[in-house]
Legacy VTK file of the C-alpha trace (Angstrom):
# vtk DataFile Version 3.0
C-alpha trace
ASCII
DATASET POLYDATA
POINTS 67 float
16.680 185.192 101.878
17.732 181.508 102.849
20.961 179.978 103.831
21.868 176.524 102.785
22.282 176.193 106.854
18.521 177.208 107.644
16.723 174.821 109.537
19.621 173.049 110.614
21.539 172.548 113.635
24.859 174.497 113.819
27.649 174.012 116.666
29.746 176.870 116.746
33.071 177.247 118.477
35.379 180.516 119.085
38.404 180.210 121.007
39.508 183.708 122.875
42.432 185.431 121.957
42.675 184.155 118.182
41.932 185.805 115.264
39.851 184.799 111.852
42.803 181.894 110.806
42.435 180.220 114.065
46.038 181.423 115.689
46.044 182.592 119.102
48.413 185.813 119.416
50.006 187.944 121.526
50.210 191.826 121.065
53.062 193.689 121.178
54.373 196.967 122.687
53.581 198.553 119.055
50.164 196.911 118.614
51.611 194.277 116.565
49.446 190.813 116.942
52.592 188.053 116.596
50.434 184.908 115.277
51.974 181.729 118.041
49.872 178.566 117.185
46.597 177.072 117.139
45.146 176.711 120.264
44.499 173.951 122.390
41.846 171.280 121.358
41.568 173.002 117.814
42.795 170.374 115.926
40.821 167.773 117.824
37.767 169.416 117.296
38.383 169.219 113.243
38.926 165.563 113.705
36.135 164.728 115.299
34.031 166.917 113.226
35.919 165.362 109.896
35.016 161.698 111.383
31.758 162.247 112.335
31.942 162.039 115.756
29.613 163.655 118.308
31.438 166.795 119.849
33.000 166.828 123.122
31.855 169.088 125.641
34.604 171.168 125.538
37.927 171.745 123.520
40.804 173.853 125.220
38.942 177.055 125.912
36.735 177.316 123.187
33.205 178.832 123.887
30.614 175.955 122.297
27.528 177.521 121.478
25.202 174.777 120.902
21.915 174.103 119.270
LINES 1 68
67 0 1 2 3 4 5 6 7 8 9 10 11 12 13 14 15 16 17 18 19 20 21 22 23 24 25 26 27 28 29 30 31 32 33 34 35 36 37 38 39 40 41 42 43 44 45 46 47 48 49 50 51 52 53 54 55 56 57 58 59 60 61 62 63 64 65 66
């Protein structure tokens, strides 16, 4: 199986304490998660990517993993 991204450099940017929708959350005493906000740096990363600008060294506390 091949993937369209095979052989292409891909950077990932996971943020701690976020879910799939890229929202920070807090967990209540009952175990329920409440979405709070998008993490710091998320919208800046999206804007840089959309403009085709080189990604900066950091975006909030995202753990950038570069190829």
